[in-house]
C-alpha positions in Angstrom: 0.0 0.0 0.0 1.3 3.5 -0.7 2.7 5.5 2.2 1.3 8.9 1.2 -2.1 10.2 0.2 -0.8 11.7 -3.0 0.6 8.3 -3.9 -2.7 6.6 -3.1 -4.4 9.0 -5.5 -1.8 8.4 -8.2 -2.1 4.6 -8.0 -5.9 4.8 -8.1 -5.7 7.2 -11.1 -3.4 4.8 -13.0 -5.5 1.8 -12.2 -8.9 3.5 -13.1 -7.5 4.7 -16.5 -7.2 1.1 -17.6 -9.6 -0.9 -15.4 -12.4 1.8 -14.9 -15.3 2.8 -17.0 -18.0 5.4 -16.7 -21.6 4.4 -16.3 -24.8 6.5 -16.6 -27.9 6.2 -14.5 -31.0 8.4 -13.7 -29.2 10.0 -10.8 -26.0 10.8 -12.6 -22.7 9.3 -13.4 -21.3 6.1 -11.9 -18.0 4.2 -12.0 -17.3 0.6 -12.6 -14.0 -1.1 -12.0 -13.3 -4.5 -13.6 -10.5 -7.0 -13.3 -10.0 -10.8 -13.6 -7.4 -10.9 -10.9 -8.9 -11.3 -7.3 -5.8 -10.0 -5.6 -5.8 -6.8 -7.8 -9.6 -6.5 -7.2 -9.1 -6.6 -3.4 -6.2 -4.0 -3.6 -8.2 -1.6 -5.7 -11.2 -1.9 -3.4 -9.1 -1.2 -0.4 -7.4 1.8 -2.0 -10.6 3.4 -3.1 -12.3 2.8 0.2 -9.3 4.2 2.1 -8.8 7.3 0.0 -12.4 8.3 -0.8 -14.1 6.9 2.2 -16.8 5.1 0.1 -18.6 1.9 0.9 -18.8 -0.8 -1.7 -18.4 -4.5 -2.2 -17.0 -6.6 -5.0 -19.3 -8.6 -7.2 -18.1 -11.8 -8.9 -19.5 -13.1 -12.2 -18.4 -15.3 -15.1 -15.9 -13.6 -17.4 -17.4 -13.1 -20.9 -13.9 -13.2 -22.5 -12.8 -16.3 -24.3 -10.2 -16.9 -21.6 -13.1 -17.6 -19.2 -12.6 -17.5 -15.4 -14.1 -15.0 -13.0 -14.7 -11.3 -13.4 -14.5 -9.1 -10.3 -16.3 -5.8 -10.4 -16.6 -2.8 -8.1 -19.5 -0.5 -8.9 -19.9 3.1 -7.5 -23.1 4.9 -8.2 -24.1 8.6 -8.1 -24.8 8.2 -4.4 -21.1 7.4 -3.8 -20.1 10.7 -5.4 -18.7 8.8 -8.4 -18.5 12.0 -10.5 -16.2 13.7 -8.0 -14.0 10.6 -7.9 -13.8 10.6 -11.7 -12.7 14.3 -11.6 -10.2 13.9 -8.9 -8.5 10.9 -10.6 -8.3 12.8 -13.9 -10.8 10.6 -15.7 -13.2 13.5 -16.2 -12.4 17.1 -17.0 -14.4 20.3 -17.2 -14.5 22.5 -20.3 -16.8 25.4 -20.9 -19.0 24.4 -18.1 -19.4 20.8 -19.2 -17.8 17.4 -18.6 -15.5 15.7 -21.1 -13.5 12.5 -21.1 -9.7 12.8 -20.8 -6.8 10.8 -22.2 -3.7 9.6 -20.4 -2.7 10.3 -16.8 -3.2 13.7 -15.4 0.3 15.4 -15.1 -1.0 17.2 -12.0 -1.4 13.9 -10.2 2.1 12.6 -11.1 4.3 15.7 -10.4 6.3 13.9 -7.7 8.7 11.0 -8.4 6.9 8.9 -5.8 3.6 9.5 -7.4 5.0 8.5 -10.8 6.0 5.2 -9.3 2.5 4.7 -7.8 0.8 5.6 -11.1 2.9 3.1 -12.9 2.1 0.4 -10.3 -1.6 1.0 -10.8 -1.3 1.0 -14.6 0.7 -2.2 -14.5 -1.7 -4.0 -12.2 -4.6 -3.1 -14.5 -3.1 -3.7 -17.9 0.5 -4.9 -17.7 2.1 -8.3 -18.2 5.6 -9.9 -18.1 6.7 -12.9 -20.0 8.2 -15.8 -18.2 11.9 -14.8 -18.0 13.0 -18.4 -18.5 11.6 -18.1 -22.1 12.0 -14.5 -23.0 12.4 -10.9 -21.7 9.3 -8.9 -22.5 7.1 -6.5 -20.4 4.2 -4.6 -21.9 1.2 -2.4 -21.1 -1.6 -2.4 -23.6 -3.4 0.9 -24.1 -6.7 1.6 -25.9 -5.7 5.1 -27.1 -2.6 6.6 -28.5 -2.5 9.6 -26.1 -2.7 7.1 -23.2 0.3 5.2 -24.6 2.3 8.4 -24.9 1.5 9.3 -21.3 2.6 5.8 -20.1 5.8 5.9 -22.1 6.7 9.3 -20.6 6.1 8.0 -17.1 8.4 5.0 -17.7 11.1 7.1 -19.4 11.0 9.5 -16.4 13.1 6.8 -14.6 15.7 6.5 -17.3 14.1 3.4 -18.9 13.8 3.2 -22.7 10.2 2.2 -23.6 9.0 1.5 -27.1 5.5 1.5 -28.6 3.9 -0.6 -31.3 0.4 -0.9 -32.7 -1.1 -4.4 -32.3 -4.7 -5.3 -33.3 -5.8 -1.6 -33.0 -4.2 -1.3 -29.5 -1.2 0.8 -28.6 1.3 -1.3 -26.7 4.1 0.2 -24.6 6.9 -2.4 -24.0 10.4 -3.1 -22.6 12.6 -5.8 -24.0 15.9 -5.3 -22.1 16.2 -7.6 -19.1 17.9 -5.0 -16.9 15.2 -2.4 -17.6 12.4 -4.9 -16.9 14.0 -5.7 -13.6 14.3 -2.0 -12.8 10.6 -1.5 -13.7 9.5 -4.3 -11.3 11.7 -2.9 -8.6 10.5 0.7 -8.9 6.9 -0.4 -8.9 7.3 -2.3 -5.7 7.1 -5.9 -7.0 10.1 -6.9 -4.8 9.6 -10.6 -4.6 9.0 -10.9 -8.4 12.0 -8.7 -9.0 14.2 -11.1 -7.0 12.8 -14.0 -8.9 13.4 -12.3 -12.2 17.0 -11.5 -11.3 17.6 -15.0 -10.1 16.4 -16.4 -13.5 18.5 -13.8 -15.3 21.7 -14.7 -13.5 21.1 -18.4 -14.0 20.6 -17.9 -17.7 23.7 -15.7 -17.9 25.8 -18.4 -16.2 24.5 -21.0 -18.6 25.1 -18.8 -21.6 28.7 -18.0 -20.4 29.4 -21.7 -19.9 28.0 -22.5 -23.4 30.1 -19.7 -24.9 33.2 -21.0 -23.1 32.5 -24.5 -24.2 32.0 -23.5 -27.8 35.2 -21.5 -27.7 37.1 -24.6 -26.3 35.6 -26.7 -29.1 36.6 -24.2 -31.7 40.1 -24.0 -30.4 40.4 -27.8 -30.3 39.2 -27.9 -33.9 41.7 -25.3 -35.0 44.5 -27.2 -33.2 43.6 -30.5 -34.8 43.3 -28.8 -38.2 46.7 -27.2 -37.9 48.3 -30.4 -36.7 46.8 -32.3 -39.7 48.2 -29.8 -42.2 51.6 -30.1 -40.6 51.5 -33.9 -40.6 50.4 -34.0 -44.3 53.3 -31.7 -45.3 55.8 -33.8 -43.4 54.5 -37.1 -45.0 54.7 -35.5 -48.4 58.3 -34.5 -47.9 59.1 -37.9 -46.4 57.6 -39.7 -49.4 59.3 -37.5 -52.0 62.8 -37.3 -50.6 62.8 -38.2 -46.9 62.6 -35.9 -43.9 66.3 -36.4 -43.5 66.7 -34.0 -46.4 65.5 -31.2 -44.1 67.8 -28.9 -42.1 68.6 -30.1 -38.6 66.0 -27.7 -37.1 63.2 -28.7 -39.5 64.1 -32.4 -39.2 63.9 -32.1 -35.4 60.6 -30.3 -35.7 59.1 -32.9 -38.1 60.1 -35.8 -35.9 58.6 -34.1 -32.8 55.3 -33.6 -34.6 55.2 -37.2 -35.8 55.8 -38.4 -32.3 53.1 -36.1 -30.8 50.4 -35.5 -33.4 47.7 -34.6 -30.8 49.5 -31.7 -29.1 48.8 -28.1 -29.6 51.6 -25.8 -30.9 52.2 -24.4 -27.4 52.4 -27.8 -25.8 54.7 -29.1 -28.5 57.0 -26.1 -28.2 57.5 -27.0 -24.5 59.0 -30.4 -25.4 62.0 -29.0 -27.2 65.4 -28.6 -25.4 65.5 -25.8 -24.7 61.8 -25.0 -25.1 60.8 -23.0 -28.1 58.5 -20.0 -28.3 55.2 -20.7 -30.0 55.9 -18.1 -32.7 59.3 -19.7 -33.4 57.8 -23.2 -33.7 55.1 -21.9 -36.0 57.7 -20.3 -38.2 59.4 -23.7 -38.6 56.2 -25.4 -39.6 55.5 -22.7 -42.2 58.8 -23.5 -43.8 58.0 -27.2 -43.8 54.6 -26.6 -45.4 56.2 -24.3 -48.0 58.7 -27.1 -48.9 55.8 -29.5 -49.3 53.8 -27.1 -51.5 56.8 -26.8 -53.8 57.0 -30.6 -54.1 53.3 -30.7 -54.8 53.7 -28.2 -57.6 
């Protein structure tokens, strides 16, 4: 629950922008809040009761959406001063003596940094989702109107996060794809336990990815080592068949015999067996000469 009254209002405003709708009755305007999440429904009811001092109960019905499940609704009629609630949360404005429906989140409600966080929390509870981090990194908030999406994007970017927007099936979606930024969003909106779970999965995936990269690097190095050794052995055998490796200079003859005796060793390991040990670059230079001699024989 928010610590300050201003944050309570900001969270309610963010939540109502996505989960609230205006109703009309003989006595005036009403407000209906709908969600398919029972925990979110209880939280919104508690916030509205605490801040506005109204009495209301949740009703439960079958969800008409294809996903099924239950639909939890909070209904406030004219007798609960719903019109004043709509005005105070920025859902309803006054222009030329008449009411009009607004877009986005009222900037006057989110002037403070703490209120921006609360508004984002309310918005996310009403219309946000996060992919399972084991599978992919994706957080999004679906908006019905473009101005609302712009307002949400600005709120997110006020905290240094880089949000993007896309139009999907006539809805304006604000989303984050970067793992670090998704974690930051969860943290700043107060989803502490889910933030820790998200970071744990992220670290585990990073360790596995690093291990795979290291393993792939080892495999690639081994393949290069084997390939180089095979080329050296092929050159030595060609020279041996053509005129014998004894025809080589003493240094190249020693090098050829050492490679024939240790075909599995890398260049660095082979260089250590010489007396005195050779540098890797020096041994490589000897093999280049051997391969050059073999290429001349082949031509």
